[in-house]
One Martini backbone bead per residue (centre of mass of N, CA, C, O) as a GRO file, in nm:
protein
  453
    1MET     BB    1  -3.335  -2.329   0.431
    2LYS     BB    2  -3.540  -2.442   0.162
    3GLY     BB    3  -3.753  -2.679   0.080
    4LYS     BB    4  -3.615  -2.978  -0.045
    5THR     BB    5  -3.357  -2.965   0.141
    6GLU     BB    6  -3.501  -3.085   0.397
    7HIS     BB    7  -3.647  -3.320   0.196
    8CYS     BB    8  -3.462  -3.578   0.070
    9GLY     BB    9  -3.551  -3.814  -0.194
   10TRP     BB   10  -3.505  -4.132  -0.299
   11LYS     BB   11  -3.547  -4.284  -0.625
   12SER     BB   12  -3.619  -4.544  -0.805
   13ALA     BB   13  -3.465  -4.643  -1.140
   14PRO     BB   14  -3.541  -4.862  -1.352
   15GLN     BB   15  -3.388  -5.040  -1.603
   16GLN     BB   16  -3.345  -5.098  -1.920
   17LYS     BB   17  -3.299  -5.345  -2.141
   18PRO     BB   18  -2.998  -5.309  -2.170
   19CYS     BB   19  -2.768  -5.314  -1.884
   20PRO     BB   20  -2.583  -5.274  -1.639
   21CYS     BB   21  -2.432  -5.394  -1.384
   22ASP     BB   22  -2.365  -5.400  -1.077
   23ARG     BB   23  -2.152  -5.160  -0.890
   24TYR     BB   24  -1.814  -5.060  -0.786
   25LYS     BB   25  -1.551  -4.853  -0.841
   26HIS     BB   26  -1.637  -4.661  -1.060
   27ALA     BB   27  -1.702  -4.457  -1.361
   28CYS     BB   28  -1.839  -4.120  -1.421
   29VAL     BB   29  -1.996  -3.914  -1.688
   30VAL     BB   30  -2.088  -3.608  -1.831
   31CYS     BB   31  -2.157  -3.584  -2.203
   32ARG     BB   32  -2.352  -3.442  -2.414
   33GLY     BB   33  -2.625  -3.595  -2.281
   34PHE     BB   34  -2.439  -3.819  -2.153
   35VAL     BB   35  -2.374  -4.128  -1.980
   36TYR     BB   36  -2.069  -4.249  -1.859
   37LEU     BB   37  -1.944  -4.592  -1.815
   38HIS     BB   38  -1.671  -4.753  -1.620
   39GLY     BB   39  -1.632  -5.031  -1.475
   40GLY     BB   40  -1.522  -5.190  -1.186
   41ARG     BB   41  -1.709  -5.387  -0.935
   42ASN     BB   42  -1.819  -5.704  -0.855
   43MET     BB   43  -1.683  -6.000  -0.844
   44THR     BB   44  -1.510  -5.846  -1.054
   45SER     BB   45  -1.335  -5.694  -1.268
   46LEU     BB   46  -1.418  -5.437  -1.503
   47ARG     BB   47  -1.451  -5.333  -1.876
   48ASP     BB   48  -1.699  -5.197  -1.935
   49PHE     BB   49  -1.885  -4.979  -2.175
   50TRP     BB   50  -2.118  -4.700  -2.129
   51ARG     BB   51  -2.425  -4.547  -2.260
   52TYR     BB   52  -2.655  -4.289  -2.152
   53ASN     BB   53  -2.970  -4.187  -2.253
   54ILE     BB   54  -3.145  -3.932  -2.119
   55ALA     BB   55  -3.389  -3.892  -2.322
   56LYS     BB   56  -3.452  -4.230  -2.346
   57ASN     BB   57  -3.358  -4.431  -2.118
   58GLU     BB   58  -3.080  -4.560  -2.250
   59TRP     BB   59  -2.864  -4.830  -2.304
   60GLU     BB   60  -2.516  -4.860  -2.431
   61MET     BB   61  -2.275  -5.063  -2.562
   62LEU     BB   62  -1.934  -5.014  -2.586
   63ASP     BB   63  -1.629  -5.009  -2.721
   64CYS     BB   64  -1.315  -5.149  -2.548
   65SER     BB   65  -1.111  -5.217  -2.748
   66GLY     BB   66  -0.789  -5.223  -2.822
   67ASP     BB   67  -0.706  -4.899  -2.679
   68GLY     BB   68  -0.853  -4.962  -2.442
   69PRO     BB   69  -0.930  -5.038  -2.143
   70GLU     BB   70  -0.915  -5.230  -1.894
   71GLU     BB   71  -0.944  -5.347  -1.595
   72LEU     BB   72  -1.113  -5.130  -1.365
   73GLU     BB   73  -1.055  -4.963  -1.039
   74GLU     BB   74  -1.057  -4.665  -0.893
   75HIS     BB   75  -1.102  -4.465  -1.113
   76SER     BB   76  -1.102  -4.205  -1.359
   77MET     BB   77  -1.339  -3.953  -1.511
   78VAL     BB   78  -1.324  -3.713  -1.770
   79ALA     BB   79  -1.424  -3.404  -1.950
   80TYR     BB   80  -1.310  -3.262  -2.279
   81LYS     BB   81  -1.416  -3.165  -2.566
   82GLY     BB   82  -1.555  -3.470  -2.614
   83ASN     BB   83  -1.348  -3.599  -2.417
   84LEU     BB   84  -1.230  -3.881  -2.254
   85TYR     BB   85  -1.063  -3.938  -1.925
   86ILE     BB   86  -0.865  -4.212  -1.819
   87PHE     BB   87  -0.739  -4.293  -1.480
   88GLY     BB   88  -0.629  -4.568  -1.370
   89GLY     BB   89  -0.710  -4.879  -1.200
   90MET     BB   90  -0.520  -5.098  -1.225
   91VAL     BB   91  -0.455  -5.414  -1.188
   92ASP     BB   92  -0.248  -5.586  -1.030
   93SER     BB   93   0.078  -5.607  -1.183
   94ALA     BB   94   0.369  -5.618  -1.374
   95PHE     BB   95   0.242  -5.359  -1.566
   96THR     BB   96   0.151  -5.103  -1.393
   97GLN     BB   97   0.455  -4.954  -1.413
   98ALA     BB   98   0.502  -4.948  -1.748
   99LYS     BB   99   0.268  -4.725  -1.762
  100ILE     BB  100   0.045  -4.490  -1.849
  101PRO     BB  101  -0.290  -4.473  -1.712
  102LEU     BB  102  -0.403  -4.348  -2.015
  103TRP     BB  103  -0.720  -4.256  -2.169
  104THR     BB  104  -0.890  -4.179  -2.484
  105TYR     BB  105  -1.226  -4.063  -2.577
  106ASP     BB  106  -1.397  -4.014  -2.872
  107THR     BB  107  -1.730  -3.926  -2.926
  108ASP     BB  108  -1.722  -3.893  -3.236
  109SER     BB  109  -1.531  -4.149  -3.335
  110THR     BB  110  -1.515  -4.387  -3.117
  111ARG     BB  111  -1.208  -4.359  -3.009
  112TRP     BB  112  -0.912  -4.492  -2.884
  113THR     BB  113  -0.639  -4.365  -2.672
  114GLU     BB  114  -0.315  -4.456  -2.578
  115CYS     BB  115  -0.081  -4.406  -2.345
  116ARG     BB  116   0.281  -4.496  -2.429
  117ASN     BB  117   0.439  -4.414  -2.206
  118VAL     BB  118   0.736  -4.465  -1.990
  119PRO     BB  119   0.786  -4.412  -1.653
  120ALA     BB  120   1.033  -4.593  -1.585
  121GLU     BB  121   1.229  -4.384  -1.748
  122LYS     BB  122   1.022  -4.122  -1.652
  123GLU     BB  123   0.922  -4.065  -1.353
  124SER     BB  124   0.918  -3.734  -1.340
  125LEU     BB  125   0.695  -3.699  -1.597
  126ALA     BB  126   0.491  -3.926  -1.474
  127PRO     BB  127   0.239  -4.104  -1.361
  128ALA     BB  128   0.148  -4.372  -1.196
  129ASN     BB  129  -0.024  -4.612  -1.095
  130ARG     BB  130  -0.362  -4.580  -0.943
  131LYS     BB  131  -0.589  -4.556  -0.661
  132GLY     BB  132  -0.820  -4.344  -0.519
  133HIS     BB  133  -0.827  -4.090  -0.660
  134SER     BB  134  -0.840  -3.759  -0.788
  135ALA     BB  135  -1.039  -3.575  -1.049
  136VAL     BB  136  -1.004  -3.265  -1.218
  137VAL     BB  137  -1.113  -2.957  -1.375
  138TYR     BB  138  -0.905  -2.673  -1.496
  139HIS     BB  139  -0.964  -2.555  -1.767
  140SER     BB  140  -0.704  -2.726  -1.957
  141SER     BB  141  -0.693  -2.930  -1.695
  142MET     BB  142  -0.581  -3.208  -1.505
  143TYR     BB  143  -0.627  -3.307  -1.161
  144ILE     BB  144  -0.415  -3.513  -0.950
  145PHE     BB  145  -0.480  -3.689  -0.634
  146GLY     BB  146  -0.331  -3.934  -0.504
  147GLY     BB  147  -0.354  -4.252  -0.374
  148TYR     BB  148  -0.269  -4.601  -0.449
  149PHE     BB  149  -0.002  -4.872  -0.497
  150GLY     BB  150  -0.034  -5.067  -0.274
  151ILE     BB  151   0.252  -5.189  -0.140
  152LYS     BB  152   0.373  -4.880  -0.186
  153GLY     BB  153   0.127  -4.713  -0.101
  154ILE     BB  154   0.068  -4.377  -0.042
  155SER     BB  155  -0.032  -4.074  -0.197
  156GLN     BB  156   0.069  -3.697  -0.248
  157GLU     BB  157   0.043  -3.649  -0.529
  158PHE     BB  158   0.050  -3.366  -0.774
  159TRP     BB  159  -0.117  -3.356  -1.089
  160THR     BB  160  -0.084  -3.236  -1.432
  161PHE     BB  161  -0.295  -3.230  -1.737
  162HIS     BB  162  -0.261  -3.115  -2.062
  163PHE     BB  163  -0.469  -3.145  -2.321
  164ASP     BB  164  -0.335  -2.992  -2.565
  165THR     BB  165  -0.020  -3.114  -2.508
  166GLY     BB  166   0.018  -3.383  -2.321
  167LYS     BB  167   0.130  -3.274  -2.043
  168TRP     BB  168   0.314  -3.328  -1.756
  169LEU     BB  169   0.288  -3.198  -1.398
  170CYS     BB  170   0.436  -3.152  -1.092
  171VAL     BB  171   0.311  -2.976  -0.835
  172SER     BB  172   0.358  -3.194  -0.599
  173SER     BB  173   0.551  -3.360  -0.353
  174PRO     BB  174   0.640  -3.551  -0.082
  175SER     BB  175   0.826  -3.307   0.031
  176HIS     BB  176   0.575  -3.174   0.106
  177ASN     BB  177   0.425  -3.053   0.416
  178THR     BB  178   0.188  -2.932   0.283
  179GLY     BB  179  -0.136  -3.049   0.316
  180PRO     BB  180  -0.315  -3.346   0.321
  181GLY     BB  181  -0.165  -3.577   0.229
  182PRO     BB  182  -0.174  -3.902   0.229
  183ARG     BB  183  -0.446  -4.038   0.011
  184HIS     BB  184  -0.766  -4.215  -0.013
  185GLY     BB  185  -1.104  -4.200  -0.089
  186HIS     BB  186  -1.165  -3.928  -0.176
  187SER     BB  187  -1.265  -3.586  -0.255
  188ALA     BB  188  -1.322  -3.360  -0.548
  189VAL     BB  189  -1.361  -3.005  -0.623
  190VAL     BB  190  -1.464  -2.720  -0.826
  191TYR     BB  191  -1.442  -2.365  -0.722
  192ARG     BB  192  -1.354  -2.152  -0.910
  193THR     BB  193  -1.007  -2.116  -0.779
  194GLY     BB  194  -1.078  -2.404  -0.636
  195MET     BB  195  -0.983  -2.702  -0.458
  196TYR     BB  196  -1.188  -2.943  -0.291
  197LEU     BB  197  -1.087  -3.158  -0.017
  198PHE     BB  198  -1.226  -3.470   0.120
  199GLY     BB  199  -1.117  -3.692   0.313
  200GLY     BB  200  -1.037  -4.019   0.365
  201LEU     BB  201  -0.736  -4.205   0.370
  202MET     BB  202  -0.489  -4.245   0.638
  203GLY     BB  203  -0.403  -4.529   0.613
  204LEU     BB  204  -0.644  -4.646   0.864
  205SER     BB  205  -0.766  -4.341   0.862
  206GLU     BB  206  -1.030  -4.155   0.873
  207GLN     BB  207  -1.145  -3.844   0.737
  208LYS     BB  208  -1.270  -3.470   0.795
  209ASP     BB  209  -1.116  -3.291   0.616
  210LEU     BB  210  -1.063  -2.953   0.463
  211TRP     BB  211  -0.932  -2.856   0.143
  212LYS     BB  212  -0.748  -2.593  -0.034
  213TRP     BB  213  -0.671  -2.524  -0.372
  214ASP     BB  214  -0.499  -2.255  -0.515
  215PHE     BB  215  -0.455  -2.167  -0.848
  216VAL     BB  216  -0.318  -1.886  -0.814
  217SER     BB  217  -0.104  -1.947  -0.554
  218SER     BB  218  -0.028  -2.239  -0.516
  219SER     BB  219  -0.200  -2.337  -0.247
  220TRP     BB  220  -0.263  -2.453   0.077
  221SER     BB  221  -0.566  -2.494   0.281
  222ASN     BB  222  -0.722  -2.522   0.599
  223ILE     BB  223  -1.061  -2.587   0.669
  224ARG     BB  224  -1.219  -2.477   0.957
  225THR     BB  225  -1.484  -2.653   1.130
  226SER     BB  226  -1.731  -2.733   1.372
  227GLN     BB  227  -1.865  -2.890   1.149
  228GLY     BB  228  -1.980  -3.204   0.995
  229PRO     BB  229  -1.872  -3.468   0.871
  230PRO     BB  230  -1.762  -3.754   0.926
  231PRO     BB  231  -1.553  -3.979   0.889
  232VAL     BB  232  -1.458  -4.065   0.541
  233VAL     BB  233  -1.513  -4.312   0.277
  234GLY     BB  234  -1.637  -4.356  -0.040
  235HIS     BB  235  -1.748  -4.099  -0.146
  236ALA     BB  236  -1.937  -3.814  -0.283
  237SER     BB  237  -1.899  -3.513  -0.489
  238ILE     BB  238  -2.064  -3.189  -0.550
  239VAL     BB  239  -2.160  -2.903  -0.737
  240CYS     BB  240  -2.410  -2.660  -0.617
  241LYS     BB  241  -2.368  -2.376  -0.694
  242ASP     BB  242  -2.244  -2.261  -0.373
  243SER     BB  243  -2.207  -2.582  -0.322
  244MET     BB  244  -2.137  -2.884  -0.146
  245LEU     BB  245  -2.197  -3.221  -0.201
  246ILE     BB  246  -2.229  -3.510   0.032
  247PHE     BB  247  -2.230  -3.870  -0.022
  248GLY     BB  248  -2.175  -4.107   0.182
  249GLY     BB  249  -2.005  -4.358   0.294
  250GLY     BB  250  -1.746  -4.439   0.553
  251ILE     BB  251  -1.652  -4.684   0.799
  252SER     BB  252  -1.545  -4.887   0.634
  253ASN     BB  253  -1.695  -5.144   0.451
  254SER     BB  254  -1.924  -5.199   0.697
  255SER     BB  255  -2.003  -4.855   0.734
  256PRO     BB  256  -2.220  -4.708   0.584
  257ASN     BB  257  -2.399  -4.419   0.456
  258ASP     BB  258  -2.696  -4.173   0.400
  259ASP     BB  259  -2.560  -3.897   0.391
  260LEU     BB  260  -2.646  -3.540   0.346
  261TRP     BB  261  -2.423  -3.276   0.259
  262LYS     BB  262  -2.372  -2.913   0.308
  263TYR     BB  263  -2.140  -2.679   0.160
  264HIS     BB  264  -2.071  -2.340   0.202
  265PHE     BB  265  -1.840  -2.133   0.057
  266HIS     BB  266  -1.901  -1.850   0.192
  267THR     BB  267  -1.969  -1.940   0.502
  268GLN     BB  268  -1.833  -2.209   0.594
  269THR     BB  269  -2.075  -2.424   0.612
  270TRP     BB  270  -2.267  -2.682   0.753
  271LYS     BB  271  -2.535  -2.917   0.637
  272LYS     BB  272  -2.774  -3.147   0.723
  273LEU     BB  273  -2.972  -3.338   0.531
  274SER     BB  274  -3.280  -3.473   0.465
  275SER     BB  275  -3.244  -3.825   0.393
  276THR     BB  276  -3.429  -4.057   0.204
  277ALA     BB  277  -3.408  -4.427   0.211
  278ASN     BB  278  -3.484  -4.767   0.059
  279PHE     BB  279  -3.167  -4.826   0.096
  280PRO     BB  280  -2.867  -4.900   0.128
  281PRO     BB  281  -2.596  -4.777   0.199
  282LYS     BB  282  -2.314  -4.609   0.035
  283MET     BB  283  -2.017  -4.709  -0.157
  284TYR     BB  284  -1.844  -4.643  -0.424
  285HIS     BB  285  -1.992  -4.428  -0.588
  286CYS     BB  286  -2.195  -4.219  -0.802
  287ILE     BB  287  -2.232  -3.864  -0.876
  288LEU     BB  288  -2.483  -3.677  -1.052
  289GLY     BB  289  -2.557  -3.358  -1.226
  290ILE     BB  290  -2.882  -3.223  -1.338
  291GLY     BB  291  -2.879  -2.883  -1.420
  292VAL     BB  292  -2.866  -2.535  -1.358
  293ASP     BB  293  -2.685  -2.574  -1.068
  294PHE     BB  294  -2.481  -2.743  -1.232
  295GLN     BB  295  -2.174  -2.763  -1.316
  296THR     BB  296  -2.027  -2.765  -1.678
  297THR     BB  297  -1.805  -2.542  -1.667
  298SER     BB  298  -1.477  -2.347  -1.667
  299ASP     BB  299  -1.601  -2.034  -1.768
  300PHE     BB  300  -1.718  -1.929  -1.488
  301THR     BB  301  -1.787  -1.702  -1.236
  302ASN     BB  302  -2.085  -1.824  -1.184
  303THR     BB  303  -2.379  -2.019  -1.102
  304SER     BB  304  -2.528  -1.758  -1.057
  305PRO     BB  305  -2.751  -1.563  -1.229
  306SER     BB  306  -2.663  -1.280  -1.091
  307HIS     BB  307  -2.365  -1.317  -1.255
  308TRP     BB  308  -2.473  -1.308  -1.527
  309LYS     BB  309  -2.486  -1.236  -1.864
  310ASN     BB  310  -2.610  -1.090  -2.122
  311ASP     BB  311  -2.668  -1.071  -2.423
  312GLN     BB  312  -2.644  -0.859  -2.696
  313LYS     BB  313  -2.973  -0.812  -2.654
  314GLY     BB  314  -3.041  -0.836  -2.344
  315CYS     BB  315  -3.137  -1.147  -2.346
  316GLY     BB  316  -3.340  -1.438  -2.254
  317GLN     BB  317  -3.438  -1.744  -2.330
  318LEU     BB  318  -3.686  -1.986  -2.325
  319VAL     BB  319  -3.681  -2.328  -2.197
  320PRO     BB  320  -3.836  -2.618  -2.222
  321ILE     BB  321  -3.907  -2.850  -1.946
  322PRO     BB  322  -3.974  -3.143  -1.843
  323ARG     BB  323  -4.116  -3.303  -1.611
  324HIS     BB  324  -3.980  -3.540  -1.350
  325THR     BB  325  -4.190  -3.741  -1.196
  326ARG     BB  326  -4.096  -3.976  -1.399
  327PHE     BB  327  -3.839  -4.177  -1.513
  328GLY     BB  328  -3.986  -4.297  -1.768
  329ASN     BB  329  -4.015  -3.977  -1.873
  330TYR     BB  330  -3.732  -3.883  -1.868
  331PHE     BB  331  -3.638  -3.613  -2.073
  332ARG     BB  332  -3.870  -3.596  -2.258
  333GLN     BB  333  -3.868  -3.433  -2.600
  334ARG     BB  334  -4.090  -3.287  -2.815
  335PRO     BB  335  -4.206  -3.063  -3.038
  336THR     BB  336  -4.506  -3.076  -2.910
  337ASP     BB  337  -4.405  -2.984  -2.612
  338ARG     BB  338  -4.326  -2.690  -2.717
  339ALA     BB  339  -4.505  -2.472  -2.512
  340PHE     BB  340  -4.584  -2.157  -2.452
  341GLY     BB  341  -4.809  -2.085  -2.197
  342SER     BB  342  -4.928  -2.371  -2.141
  343LYS     BB  343  -5.140  -2.529  -1.922
  344GLU     BB  344  -5.124  -2.830  -2.055
  345SER     BB  345  -4.832  -2.832  -2.029
  346ASN     BB  346  -4.544  -3.043  -1.918
  347ALA     BB  347  -4.386  -2.768  -1.875
  348ILE     BB  348  -4.097  -2.578  -1.814
  349GLU     BB  349  -3.903  -2.294  -1.729
  350MET     BB  350  -3.579  -2.178  -1.857
  351LYS     BB  351  -3.334  -1.953  -1.789
  352THR     BB  352  -3.099  -1.798  -1.998
  353PHE     BB  353  -2.749  -1.726  -2.031
  354SER     BB  354  -2.470  -1.587  -2.097
  355LEU     BB  355  -2.143  -1.557  -2.104
  356PRO     BB  356  -1.886  -1.486  -1.927
  357LEU     BB  357  -1.546  -1.370  -1.893
  358GLU     BB  358  -1.459  -1.522  -1.649
  359PRO     BB  359  -1.281  -1.761  -1.508
  360VAL     BB  360  -1.358  -2.105  -1.391
  361GLY     BB  361  -1.441  -2.364  -1.224
  362PHE     BB  362  -1.546  -2.701  -1.171
  363ARG     BB  363  -1.704  -2.983  -1.124
  364ALA     BB  364  -1.552  -3.281  -0.946
  365PHE     BB  365  -1.485  -3.628  -0.987
  366GLN     BB  366  -1.598  -3.924  -1.111
  367THR     BB  367  -1.837  -3.706  -1.216
  368THR     BB  368  -1.736  -3.541  -1.431
  369SER     BB  369  -1.794  -3.297  -1.639
  370GLU     BB  370  -1.783  -3.098  -1.892
  371ALA     BB  371  -1.553  -2.848  -1.914
  372GLU     BB  372  -1.547  -2.761  -2.227
  373LEU     BB  373  -1.667  -2.605  -2.508
  374ASP     BB  374  -1.684  -2.669  -2.833
  375PRO     BB  375  -1.734  -2.434  -3.084
  376ASN     BB  376  -1.788  -2.671  -3.314
  377ARG     BB  377  -2.070  -2.794  -3.164
  378ASP     BB  378  -2.340  -2.636  -3.255
  379THR     BB  379  -2.456  -2.858  -3.468
  380SER     BB  380  -2.534  -3.082  -3.213
  381LEU     BB  381  -2.816  -3.025  -3.075
  382LEU     BB  382  -2.969  -3.219  -3.233
  383THR     BB  383  -3.146  -3.490  -3.258
  384LYS     BB  384  -3.257  -3.738  -3.457
  385ASP     BB  385  -3.567  -3.625  -3.386
  386GLU     BB  386  -3.536  -3.305  -3.355
  387SER     BB  387  -3.481  -3.278  -3.066
  388LEU     BB  388  -3.406  -3.143  -2.760
  389PRO     BB  389  -3.193  -3.138  -2.531
  390LEU     BB  390  -3.244  -3.090  -2.206
  391PHE     BB  391  -2.919  -3.087  -2.115
  392PRO     BB  392  -2.684  -2.907  -2.199
  393SER     BB  393  -2.335  -2.872  -2.166
  394SER     BB  394  -2.405  -2.552  -2.178
  395GLU     BB  395  -2.501  -2.225  -2.186
  396ARG     BB  396  -2.442  -2.199  -2.481
  397GLU     BB  397  -2.625  -2.436  -2.572
  398THR     BB  398  -2.878  -2.324  -2.440
  399LEU     BB  399  -2.899  -2.076  -2.616
  400ALA     BB  400  -2.905  -2.217  -2.886
  401ALA     BB  401  -3.159  -2.377  -2.820
  402ALA     BB  402  -3.339  -2.131  -2.780
  403GLN     BB  403  -3.316  -2.025  -3.065
  404VAL     BB  404  -3.452  -2.263  -3.199
  405VAL     BB  405  -3.716  -2.234  -3.056
  406GLY     BB  406  -3.776  -1.943  -3.158
  407GLU     BB  407  -3.783  -2.015  -3.457
  408GLU     BB  408  -4.009  -2.229  -3.442
  409GLU     BB  409  -4.221  -2.034  -3.273
  410GLY     BB  410  -4.191  -1.721  -3.338
  411SER     BB  411  -4.052  -1.580  -3.106
  412ASP     BB  412  -3.954  -1.351  -2.890
  413CYS     BB  413  -3.721  -1.187  -2.707
  414GLY     BB  414  -3.711  -1.208  -2.372
  415CYS     BB  415  -3.637  -1.027  -2.115
  416ALA     BB  416  -3.365  -1.094  -1.869
  417THR     BB  417  -3.287  -1.044  -1.568
  418ALA     BB  418  -3.042  -1.110  -1.335
  419GLY     BB  419  -3.261  -1.153  -1.084
  420ASP     BB  420  -3.406  -1.378  -1.190
  421GLU     BB  421  -3.591  -1.648  -1.138
  422LEU     BB  422  -3.631  -1.963  -1.134
  423GLY     BB  423  -3.847  -2.187  -1.149
  424SER     BB  424  -3.863  -2.479  -1.123
  425SER     BB  425  -3.726  -2.753  -1.047
  426THR     BB  426  -3.405  -2.872  -1.234
  427ASN     BB  427  -3.277  -3.068  -1.025
  428THR     BB  428  -3.067  -3.375  -1.045
  429LEU     BB  429  -2.979  -3.660  -0.880
  430LEU     BB  430  -2.741  -3.921  -0.941
  431LEU     BB  431  -2.728  -4.271  -0.836
  432ILE     BB  432  -2.449  -4.492  -0.903
  433GLY     BB  433  -2.423  -4.745  -0.746
  434GLY     BB  434  -2.256  -4.945  -0.506
  435LYS     BB  435  -2.183  -5.028  -0.174
  436PRO     BB  436  -2.387  -5.245  -0.173
  437LEU     BB  437  -2.522  -5.459  -0.372
  438SER     BB  438  -2.765  -5.540  -0.550
  439SER     BB  439  -3.008  -5.801  -0.576
  440PHE     BB  440  -2.984  -5.713  -0.853
  441ALA     BB  441  -2.832  -5.717  -1.170
  442GLU     BB  442  -2.891  -5.438  -1.201
  443LEU     BB  443  -2.833  -5.124  -1.191
  444SER     BB  444  -2.804  -4.890  -0.949
  445PHE     BB  445  -3.072  -4.636  -0.988
  446ARG     BB  446  -3.099  -4.296  -0.874
  447GLN     BB  447  -3.316  -4.023  -0.765
  448MET     BB  448  -3.312  -3.651  -0.706
  449GLU     BB  449  -3.485  -3.379  -0.619
  450PHE     BB  450  -3.328  -3.052  -0.626
  451ASP     BB  451  -3.322  -2.766  -0.403
  452SER     BB  452  -3.088  -2.495  -0.382
  453SER     BB  453  -3.229  -2.264  -0.195
   0.00000   0.00000   0.00000
């Protein structure tokens, strides 16, 4: 490993007001150039719903009334075709088992829809409320594993929800002897055709085991490695290129850590990265990835450019991206900044490639990014000020954005071979919230520039 992966440093990114208060056990997701945040816990359980404009570094509080979720904590949130799906996390009450805890938010119409089925009457057809579960997206379905029911104990149920039909299916039940077993506070990501689950609590014992669910064979396998993170709960994981990154968590609520680990899927090896932080270690936080090496769709054969296909013209256009040396100017991009080959420009170039043909999974935790791009969304590339979003939701949008740039600049399409390397580092990790809470009222928000090479 080389470059910045040896010395990864977190930098504080103070937020402009208004902004959310600091919290933990919340849920975050990236969807079409925005960060969405819901709920969690501060002094009490929270219900607020926020949207962060990456391009402008601005927060906006959104409406969560009507059919929106109530106060939630340790819930999950994923995105699919412009819709957000929030599951679980209801505060214990007499009503938590009386309905399916699933809400959908349409980012276009800004409307909430609540799933109103009653699992008490059809217990085998839908999952009941739970906390501390994991949620990932593979193809056109959401997969939910584990969690805890309060006094009813810990779950090892494995459910899938099909977005297009709205149907639930129990993949495996407590009667299955194979698999991770009942647990909560773990993490899960999707890479290619597998879901990788790590750590969490089994009873009162933190775990450090790594499991893979194969979507093709519908089977669990335990991945045994000689090294790796210690037993941990309340951590967060994310897929970057051909690796999984795990940050934070700890043993019990009083012993969090600030370790950053990298697991390489091909070599099945762990490596602890040198991570420097000038803040207390975190638990029950959210990690988001923004950049070319973080998976954002579920229909890629591989996140590595060497496996991507060229477009019909056999070429890939270059898209200028401003360097984010300071978060205050983070992601800002005006038409006047988009100049190719200018030495005075504060832009870097990112090579884009068209979509491959084979489907594959994408990364997810409670920080799951948008799973699949709606083909009808191509007209939404430009922001209100007619500038391009820095990180479009998928490589298809990236290519479309590149074509807009080419038309504006009158440039020809320069051919990009499959083995070409990307330019400067364009990957950034965002660390949002976590326990212990910040001494300031505003949301704890930090960034790390990450070189995946």
